[in-house]
N, CA and C atoms as an extended XYZ file, in Angstrom:
330
Properties=species:S:1:pos:R:3:atomname:S:1:resname:S:1:resid:I:1 pbc="F F F"
N        95.874      162.766       80.926 N   UNK     1
C        95.529      161.950       82.065 CA  UNK     1
C        96.196      162.475       83.335 C   UNK     1
N        97.424      162.956       83.228 N   UNK     2
C        98.119      163.486       84.398 CA  UNK     2
C        97.452      164.757       84.908 C   UNK     2
N        96.984      165.595       83.991 N   UNK     3
C        96.307      166.830       84.398 CA  UNK     3
C        95.022      166.496       85.141 C   UNK     3
N        94.286      165.512       84.641 N   UNK     4
C        93.051      165.091       85.309 CA  UNK     4
C        93.346      164.588       86.718 C   UNK     4
N        94.404      163.817       86.880 N   UNK     5
C        94.771      163.287       88.191 CA  UNK     5
C        95.153      164.415       89.149 C   UNK     5
N        95.900      165.394       88.660 N   UNK     6
C        96.303      166.528       89.501 CA  UNK     6
C        95.089      167.334       89.932 C   UNK     6
N        94.189      167.602       88.991 N   UNK     7
C        92.981      168.374       89.315 CA  UNK     7
C        92.126      167.614       90.316 C   UNK     7
N        91.957      166.314       90.123 N   UNK     8
C        91.166      165.510       91.051 CA  UNK     8
C        91.793      165.503       92.444 C   UNK     8
N        93.102      165.396       92.523 N   UNK     9
C        93.789      165.425       93.815 CA  UNK     9
C        93.610      166.768       94.506 C   UNK     9
N        93.726      167.846       93.753 N   UNK    10
C        93.520      169.176       94.340 CA  UNK    10
C        92.099      169.348       94.851 C   UNK    10
N        91.123      168.876       94.106 N   UNK    11
C        89.724      168.982       94.545 CA  UNK    11
C        89.518      168.201       95.836 C   UNK    11
N        90.088      167.011       95.921 N   UNK    12
C        89.940      166.205       97.137 CA  UNK    12
C        90.592      166.899       98.328 C   UNK    12
N        91.787      167.449       98.138 N   UNK    13
C        92.446      168.146       99.243 CA  UNK    13
C        91.687      169.402       99.655 C   UNK    13
N        91.123      170.123       98.706 N   UNK    14
C        90.342      171.319       99.045 CA  UNK    14
C        89.097      170.927       99.826 C   UNK    14
N        88.413      169.866       99.387 N   UNK    15
C        87.242      169.403      100.136 CA  UNK    15
C        87.626      168.945      101.539 C   UNK    15
N        88.740      168.276      101.661 N   UNK    16
C        89.210      167.844      102.974 CA  UNK    16
C        89.549      169.040      103.857 C   UNK    16
N        90.152      170.057      103.271 N   UNK    17
C        90.479      171.268      104.021 CA  UNK    17
C        89.215      171.981      104.490 C   UNK    17
N        88.219      172.074      103.623 N   UNK    18
C        86.950      172.714      104.004 CA  UNK    18
C        86.285      171.934      105.131 C   UNK    18
N        86.266      170.609      105.020 N   UNK    19
C        85.684      169.804      106.096 CA  UNK    19
C        86.463      169.970      107.399 C   UNK    19
N        87.774      170.043      107.305 N   UNK    20
C        88.593      170.214      108.509 CA  UNK    20
C        88.338      171.567      109.158 C   UNK    20
N        88.221      172.606      108.349 N   UNK    21
C        87.998      173.938      108.914 CA  UNK    21
C        86.611      174.075      109.526 C   UNK    21
N        85.626      173.396      108.960 N   UNK    22
C        84.282      173.482      109.541 CA  UNK    22
C        84.175      172.661      110.822 C   UNK    22
N        85.036      171.667      110.986 N   UNK    23
C        84.985      170.815      112.172 CA  UNK    23
C        86.197      171.018      113.075 C   UNK    23
N        86.773      172.200      113.073 N   UNK    24
C        88.019      172.442      113.801 CA  UNK    24
C        87.838      172.332      115.317 C   UNK    24
N        86.666      172.689      115.814 N   UNK    25
C        86.486      172.687      117.266 CA  UNK    25
C        85.721      171.473      117.766 C   UNK    25
N        85.245      170.663      116.870 N   UNK    26
C        84.507      169.471      117.272 CA  UNK    26
C        85.518      168.394      117.664 C   UNK    26
N        85.306      167.802      118.837 N   UNK    27
C        86.209      166.744      119.300 CA  UNK    27
C        85.432      165.449      119.469 C   UNK    27
N        86.170      164.372      119.487 N   UNK    28
C        85.568      163.051      119.635 CA  UNK    28
C        86.533      162.151      120.381 C   UNK    28
N        86.088      160.966      120.696 N   UNK    29
C        86.943      159.959      121.321 CA  UNK    29
C        87.205      158.865      120.288 C   UNK    29
N        88.448      158.400      120.265 N   UNK    30
C        88.846      157.421      119.255 CA  UNK    30
C        89.503      156.233      119.937 C   UNK    30
N        89.132      155.041      119.499 N   UNK    31
C        89.742      153.810      119.987 CA  UNK    31
C        90.516      153.196      118.824 C   UNK    31
N        91.853      153.184      118.930 N   UNK    32
C        92.706      152.651      117.872 CA  UNK    32
C        93.454      151.445      118.420 C   UNK    32
N        93.073      150.256      117.972 N   UNK    33
C        93.715      149.009      118.373 CA  UNK    33
C        93.851      148.891      119.890 C   UNK    33
N        92.798      149.200      120.586 N   UNK    34
C        92.789      149.058      122.031 CA  UNK    34
C        93.256      150.278      122.803 C   UNK    34
N        93.847      151.248      122.142 N   UNK    35
C        94.285      152.478      122.802 CA  UNK    35
C        93.182      153.512      122.634 C   UNK    35
N        92.781      154.104      123.740 N   UNK    36
C        91.648      155.023      123.735 CA  UNK    36
C        92.152      156.460      123.846 C   UNK    36
N        91.766      157.293      122.870 N   UNK    37
C        92.145      158.707      122.864 CA  UNK    37
C        90.887      159.544      123.034 C   UNK    37
N        90.930      160.481      123.991 N   UNK    38
C        89.784      161.367      124.211 CA  UNK    38
C        90.105      162.769      123.723 C   UNK    38
N        89.085      163.493      123.361 N   UNK    39
C        89.169      164.892      122.934 CA  UNK    39
C        90.113      165.067      121.735 C   UNK    39
N        89.925      164.240      120.746 N   UNK    40
C        90.690      164.350      119.505 CA  UNK    40
C        89.833      165.123      118.514 C   UNK    40
N        90.438      166.086      117.856 N   UNK    41
C        89.686      166.878      116.882 CA  UNK    41
C        89.279      166.004      115.694 C   UNK    41
N        88.067      166.216      115.237 N   UNK    42
C        87.531      165.446      114.119 CA  UNK    42
C        88.362      165.692      112.859 C   UNK    42
N        88.888      166.886      112.714 N   UNK    43
C        89.706      167.203      111.542 CA  UNK    43
C        90.937      166.302      111.481 C   UNK    43
N        91.563      166.053      112.627 N   UNK    44
C        92.729      165.173      112.646 CA  UNK    44
C        92.343      163.720      112.356 C   UNK    44
N        91.206      163.310      112.880 N   UNK    45
C        90.734      161.948      112.607 CA  UNK    45
C        90.496      161.776      111.111 C   UNK    45
N        89.873      162.775      110.483 N   UNK    46
C        89.616      162.713      109.039 CA  UNK    46
C        90.922      162.712      108.259 C   UNK    46
N        91.859      163.538      108.668 N   UNK    47
C        93.142      163.611      107.973 CA  UNK    47
C        93.903      162.290      108.074 C   UNK    47
N        93.949      161.705      109.258 N   UNK    48
C        94.643      160.432      109.434 CA  UNK    48
C        93.940      159.302      108.684 C   UNK    48
N        92.618      159.318      108.681 N   UNK    49
C        91.877      158.294      107.937 CA  UNK    49
C        92.141      158.419      106.440 C   UNK    49
N        92.178      159.651      105.944 N   UNK    50
C        92.465      159.879      104.526 CA  UNK    50
C        93.877      159.416      104.188 C   UNK    50
N        94.840      159.751      105.039 N   UNK    51
C        96.231      159.351      104.791 CA  UNK    51
C        96.378      157.829      104.840 C   UNK    51
N        95.728      157.190      105.792 N   UNK    52
C        95.787      155.733      105.893 CA  UNK    52
C        95.172      155.079      104.660 C   UNK    52
N        94.053      155.608      104.195 N   UNK    53
C        93.422      155.088      102.976 CA  UNK    53
C        94.307      155.271      101.761 C   UNK    53
N        94.951      156.428      101.657 N   UNK    54
C        95.845      156.680      100.523 CA  UNK    54
C        97.039      155.729      100.547 C   UNK    54
N        97.574      155.461      101.729 N   UNK    55
C        98.700      154.526      101.842 CA  UNK    55
C        98.265      153.115      101.457 C   UNK    55
N        97.087      152.698      101.910 N   UNK    56
C        96.586      151.363      101.554 CA  UNK    56
C        96.389      151.227      100.051 C   UNK    56
N        95.790      152.228       99.430 N   UNK    57
C        95.592      152.200       97.978 CA  UNK    57
C        96.937      152.168       97.267 C   UNK    57
N        97.897      152.947       97.755 N   UNK    58
C        99.227      152.958       97.152 CA  UNK    58
C        99.907      151.602       97.217 C   UNK    58
N        99.770      150.917       98.344 N   UNK    59
C       100.382      149.590       98.487 CA  UNK    59
C        99.737      148.605       97.517 C   UNK    59
N        98.405      148.620       97.432 N   UNK    60
C        97.722      147.702       96.521 CA  UNK    60
C        98.057      148.010       95.064 C   UNK    60
N        98.177      149.283       94.730 N   UNK    61
C        98.548      149.647       93.361 CA  UNK    61
C        99.975      149.208       93.055 C   UNK    61
N       100.868      149.325       94.020 N   UNK    62
C       102.254      148.904       93.824 CA  UNK    62
C       102.332      147.401       93.567 C   UNK    62
N       101.597      146.621       94.340 N   UNK    63
C       101.571      145.172       94.136 CA  UNK    63
C       101.015      144.846       92.754 C   UNK    63
N        99.956      145.526       92.363 N   UNK    64
C        99.359      145.307       91.043 CA  UNK    64
C       100.334      145.667       89.927 C   UNK    64
N       101.050      146.779       90.083 N   UNK    65
C       102.031      147.195       89.071 CA  UNK    65
C       103.153      146.169       88.938 C   UNK    65
N       103.620      145.641       90.051 N   UNK    66
C       104.682      144.634       90.014 CA  UNK    66
C       104.197      143.386       89.285 C   UNK    66
N       102.966      142.954       89.563 N   UNK    67
C       102.416      141.788       88.881 CA  UNK    67
C       102.269      142.043       87.388 C   UNK    67
N       101.814      143.236       87.022 N   UNK    68
C       101.642      143.557       85.606 CA  UNK    68
C       102.981      143.608       84.876 C   UNK    68
N       104.002      144.181       85.512 N   UNK    69
C       105.325      144.234       84.879 CA  UNK    69
C       105.904      142.831       84.703 C   UNK    69
N       105.690      141.955       85.672 N   UNK    70
C       106.165      140.574       85.544 CA  UNK    70
C       105.443      139.873       84.394 C   UNK    70
N       104.156      140.105       84.283 N   UNK    71
C       103.379      139.499       83.189 CA  UNK    71
C       103.851      140.020       81.832 C   UNK    71
N       104.124      141.316       81.744 N   UNK    72
C       104.599      141.901       80.483 CA  UNK    72
C       105.959      141.318       80.108 C   UNK    72
N       106.871      141.190       81.081 N   UNK    73
C       108.183      140.595       80.793 CA  UNK    73
C       108.038      139.162       80.289 C   UNK    73
N       107.172      138.385       80.934 N   UNK    74
C       106.958      137.004       80.517 CA  UNK    74
C       106.392      136.949       79.095 C   UNK    74
N       105.454      137.831       78.782 N   UNK    75
C       104.874      137.841       77.443 CA  UNK    75
C       105.886      138.297       76.397 C   UNK    75
N       106.778      139.220       76.756 N   UNK    76
C       107.831      139.631       75.820 CA  UNK    76
C       108.771      138.464       75.526 C   UNK    76
N       109.111      137.683       76.552 N   UNK    77
C       109.958      136.513       76.326 CA  UNK    77
C       109.264      135.509       75.406 C   UNK    77
N       107.960      135.293       75.620 N   UNK    78
C       107.216      134.378       74.756 CA  UNK    78
C       107.174      134.892       73.320 C   UNK    78
N       106.947      136.178       73.154 N   UNK    79
C       106.909      136.767       71.811 CA  UNK    79
C       108.259      136.613       71.127 C   UNK    79
N       109.340      136.873       71.850 N   UNK    80
C       110.679      136.723       71.266 CA  UNK    80
C       110.957      135.274       70.879 C   UNK    80
N       110.538      134.325       71.703 N   UNK    81
C       110.751      132.909       71.382 CA  UNK    81
C       109.948      132.513       70.147 C   UNK    81
N       108.712      132.968       70.064 N   UNK    82
C       107.874      132.646       68.904 CA  UNK    82
C       108.420      133.312       67.649 C   UNK    82
N       108.905      134.536       67.771 N   UNK    83
C       109.492      135.231       66.619 CA  UNK    83
C       110.739      134.503       66.135 C   UNK    83
N       111.563      134.042       67.061 N   UNK    84
C       112.765      133.294       66.679 CA  UNK    84
C       112.390      131.982       66.000 C   UNK    84
N       111.370      131.321       66.510 N   UNK    85
C       110.904      130.083       65.884 CA  UNK    85
C       110.374      130.350       64.476 C   UNK    85
N       109.655      131.441       64.299 N   UNK    86
C       109.149      131.814       62.978 CA  UNK    86
C       110.300      132.093       62.018 C   UNK    86
N       111.332      132.784       62.487 N   UNK    87
C       112.508      133.038       61.645 CA  UNK    87
C       113.179      131.736       61.220 C   UNK    87
N       113.280      130.803       62.144 N   UNK    88
C       113.913      129.524       61.798 CA  UNK    88
C       113.071      128.763       60.780 C   UNK    88
N       111.747      128.852       60.862 N   UNK    89
C       110.892      128.201       59.869 CA  UNK    89
C       111.008      128.879       58.510 C   UNK    89
N       111.152      130.181       58.503 N   UNK    90
C       111.301      130.903       57.237 CA  UNK    90
C       112.611      130.544       56.546 C   UNK    90
N       113.647      130.321       57.317 N   UNK    91
C       114.961      130.024       56.761 CA  UNK    91
C       115.174      128.538       56.498 C   UNK    91
N       114.244      127.706       56.904 N   UNK    92
C       114.396      126.262       56.712 CA  UNK    92
C       114.256      125.919       55.235 C   UNK    92
N       115.015      124.924       54.824 N   UNK    93
C       114.943      124.533       53.415 CA  UNK    93
C       113.714      123.658       53.199 C   UNK    93
N       113.174      123.698       51.992 N   UNK    94
C       111.978      122.934       51.681 CA  UNK    94
C       112.312      121.545       51.151 C   UNK    94
N       113.553      121.298       50.785 N   UNK    95
C       113.973      119.994       50.288 CA  UNK    95
C       114.277      119.093       51.476 C   UNK    95
N       114.053      117.786       51.310 N   UNK    96
C       114.366      116.883       52.426 CA  UNK    96
C       115.865      116.853       52.692 C   UNK    96
N       116.197      116.602       53.887 N   UNK    97
C       117.592      116.533       54.292 CA  UNK    97
C       118.237      115.309       53.647 C   UNK    97
N       119.504      115.395       53.237 N   UNK    98
C       120.165      114.254       52.584 CA  UNK    98
C       120.209      113.015       53.466 C   UNK    98
N       120.392      113.161       54.718 N   UNK    99
C       120.451      112.009       55.593 CA  UNK    99
C       119.096      111.331       55.696 C   UNK    99
N       118.005      112.102       55.566 N   UNK   100
C       116.679      111.506       55.596 CA  UNK   100
C       116.458      110.629       54.375 C   UNK   100
N       116.894      111.082       53.203 N   UNK   101
C       116.714      110.289       51.986 CA  UNK   101
C       117.565      109.029       52.028 C   UNK   101
N       118.745      109.079       52.608 N   UNK   102
C       119.587      107.894       52.736 CA  UNK   102
C       118.935      106.877       53.658 C   UNK   102
N       118.341      107.357       54.739 N   UNK   103
C       117.674      106.452       55.670 CA  UNK   103
C       116.469      105.802       55.008 C   UNK   103
N       115.743      106.531       54.174 N   UNK   104
C       114.592      105.970       53.476 CA  UNK   104
C       115.047      104.924       52.463 C   UNK   104
N       116.149      105.180       51.752 N   UNK   105
C       116.667      104.222       50.781 CA  UNK   105
C       117.094      102.924       51.464 C   UNK   105
N       117.699      103.017       52.630 N   UNK   106
C       118.128      101.826       53.351 CA  UNK   106
C       116.923      101.030       53.827 C   UNK   106
N       115.866      101.718       54.224 N   UNK   107
C       114.658      101.024       54.667 CA  UNK   107
C       113.987      100.331       53.488 C   UNK   107
N       114.009      100.981       52.305 N   UNK   108
C       113.395      100.391       51.119 CA  UNK   108
C       114.152       99.139       50.683 C   UNK   108
N       115.458       99.128       50.834 N   UNK   109
C       116.271       97.995       50.432 CA  UNK   109
C       116.090       96.822       51.371 C   UNK   109
N       115.696       97.069       52.599 N   UNK   110
C       115.566       95.987       53.576 CA  UNK   110
C       114.322       95.176       53.395 C   UNK   110
């Protein structure tokens, strides 16, 4: 899986490089949050857009990973509690407790 990710990343960067080199002299005007930039190379606009997208995806993946790790920890705690409960049931005696039989005898006498 790691090799596939590396190869995919290299292919994307190579395609981005080819697009940047073919558009090296093409310029455009960009409006970013009210600030207007003129004569900006399209290659830089593409590079910044790609970097911004990668950062956004990284942030969302980080949030998702944190949520998944919290869920896994919670499920491990539940599994440990259930396992401990199962152990206590396995070790429990099958005979009634002596105090229970005494209480039943007192109720029968009343």
